[in-house]
C-alpha positions in Angstrom: -22.4 -32.2 -36.5 -24.7 -33.3 -33.7 -21.7 -34.7 -31.8 -19.7 -31.4 -32.2 -22.7 -29.4 -30.9 -23.0 -31.6 -27.9 -19.3 -31.4 -27.2 -19.4 -27.6 -27.4 -22.3 -27.4 -25.0 -20.6 -29.8 -22.6 -17.3 -27.9 -22.6 -19.1 -24.6 -22.0 -21.1 -26.1 -19.1 -17.9 -27.5 -17.6 -16.1 -24.2 -17.8 -19.0 -22.3 -16.2 -19.2 -24.9 -13.4 -15.4 -24.6 -12.8 -15.7 -20.8 -12.6 -18.6 -21.0 -10.2 -16.6 -23.4 -8.0 -13.6 -21.1 -8.0 -15.9 -18.1 -7.0 -17.3 -20.2 -4.1 -13.8 -21.0 -3.0 -12.8 -17.4 -3.1 -15.9 -16.4 -1.1 -15.1 -19.1 1.5 -11.5 -17.8 1.8 -12.8 -14.2 2.3 -15.2 -15.4 5.1 -12.2 -17.0 6.8 -10.2 -13.8 6.4 -12.9 -11.6 7.9 -11.3 -11.4 11.3 -11.2 -7.7 11.7 -13.3 -5.4 13.7 -17.1 -5.6 13.3 -19.7 -2.9 12.7 -23.4 -2.8 12.2 -25.7 -1.4 9.6 -29.2 -1.7 10.7 -29.6 -5.2 12.1 -26.8 -6.7 10.0 -23.3 -7.1 11.4 -20.3 -7.0 9.2 -16.7 -7.9 9.9 -13.7 -6.4 8.1 -11.3 -8.6 6.2 -8.0 -6.8 6.8 -5.9 -8.9 4.4 -8.4 -8.4 1.5 -7.7 -6.0 -1.4 -10.4 -4.2 -3.3 -9.7 -3.1 -6.9 -11.7 -2.3 -10.0 -12.9 -5.5 -11.8 -11.4 -6.0 -15.3 -11.7 -8.6 -17.9 -8.3 -9.9 -16.7 -9.6 -10.6 -13.2 -9.1 -14.2 -12.2 -12.3 -15.6 -10.7 -10.4 -18.5 -9.1 -8.5 -16.0 -6.9 -11.0 -13.2 -6.7 -14.6 -12.4 -5.8 -16.0 -10.4 -8.7 -19.1 -8.4 -8.1 -20.3 -5.5 -10.2 -17.4 -3.1 -10.7 -15.3 -4.5 -7.9 -12.9 -7.4 -7.5 -11.9 -8.5 -4.0 -8.9 -10.7 -3.5 -7.0 -11.8 -0.5 -3.5 -10.6 0.4 -0.6 -12.9 1.2 -2.2 -14.5 4.3 -5.4 -14.3 6.2 -5.1 -12.4 9.5 -5.3 -14.5 12.6 -8.5 -14.2 14.6 -8.4 -11.9 17.7 -10.9 -11.6 20.5 -11.3 -7.9 20.9 -9.8 -5.5 18.3 -9.7 -1.8 17.6 -11.9 -0.9 14.7 -9.6 1.7 13.2 -6.6 -0.5 13.5 -8.3 -3.2 11.4 -9.5 -0.8 8.7 -7.2 -0.2 5.7 -5.8 3.3 4.9 -7.3 3.0 1.4 -10.6 4.3 0.1 -12.1 0.8 -0.2 -12.1 -2.3 2.1 -13.7 -5.7 2.1 -16.2 -6.9 4.7 -18.4 -9.9 5.1 -21.9 -9.9 6.7 -22.8 -12.4 9.4 -24.7 -14.4 6.7 -21.5 -14.6 4.6 -22.4 -12.0 2.0 -19.3 -10.0 0.8 -19.5 -6.2 0.7 -17.2 -3.3 -0.2 -16.8 -0.7 2.6 -16.2 2.9 1.3 -14.5 5.8 3.0 -17.9 7.5 3.5 -20.4 7.2 6.3 -24.1 7.7 6.3 -25.5 9.9 9.1 -29.2 10.0 9.9 -30.1 13.0 12.0 -33.0 15.0 13.6 -31.8 18.5 12.8 -29.6 19.9 10.0 -27.3 21.5 12.6 -26.5 18.1 14.0 -25.0 17.1 10.6 -23.0 20.3 10.3 -21.6 19.6 13.8 -20.8 15.9 12.8 -18.8 17.1 9.8 -16.9 19.6 12.0 -16.1 17.2 14.8 -14.9 14.4 12.5 -13.0 16.4 10.0 -14.8 14.8 7.0 -16.2 16.4 3.9 -20.0 16.7 3.4 -20.9 15.1 0.1 -24.6 14.7 0.4 -27.3 16.2 2.6 -31.1 16.0 2.7 -32.8 18.0 5.5 -36.2 16.6 4.5 -34.9 13.0 4.6 -32.7 13.6 7.6 -29.7 11.9 5.9 -26.2 13.0 5.1 -23.1 11.5 3.7 -19.6 12.4 5.0 -16.5 11.4 3.1 -13.0 10.7 4.6 -9.6 10.0 3.3 -9.7 6.3 4.2 -11.9 3.5 5.4 -10.0 3.7 8.8 -10.9 7.4 9.2 -14.6 6.6 8.3 -14.8 3.7 10.8 -13.2 5.9 13.5 -15.8 8.7 12.8 -18.6 6.2 13.2 -17.4 5.5 16.7 -17.2 9.2 17.5 -20.7 9.9 16.3 -22.6 6.9 17.7 -24.8 7.9 20.6 -24.4 11.7 20.0 -27.5 13.7 20.6 -29.6 14.3 17.5 -28.0 11.4 15.6 -30.4 8.6 14.9 -28.0 6.2 13.2 -24.5 6.4 11.7 -22.8 3.6 9.7 -20.1 3.1 7.1 -21.4 3.2 3.5 -21.1 -0.1 1.8 -21.8 -1.6 -1.6 -23.1 -5.2 -1.7 -21.3 -7.4 -4.1 -23.4 -9.2 -6.6 -21.7 -12.4 -7.6 -21.1 -11.8 -11.3 -18.3 -13.6 -13.1 -16.5 -11.7 -15.9 
């Protein structure tokens, strides 16, 4: 009985170690695929991974091929995009509502089709919505923050470029969700 218990514990440990190694391999591949345009949120720079696909995480998600974090699963497409020196941000952003990015420290994140706008005056936010063609989904006049949603990550990234440096806007950035490395 003691031997059987020891064998079960050993096999469980081996399977968890294998899954953790697979997750680390997928993260390494995602970092290599992060050759797209870059953007900043605060002091942290992120780079898009154009060949990555973001989907809801399910029990069938293979951690050997996918980074699983919270409710998202990020996997790489057929091939990693080649690195390019200078790129157009919108050209590197997918036409879907979610995209993958990697921070300069290697932490994966999911980029949404929304942007956060920090402003001085409420009228500035209304003008930002009009000029970008997005849809206002959140606004706090007291906090000086608003969220504008777009049809795709590409549209959101393009809107960030249009709004940066505009009078009355303190900061504008894509909305992201950090991935917590959780194996299913």
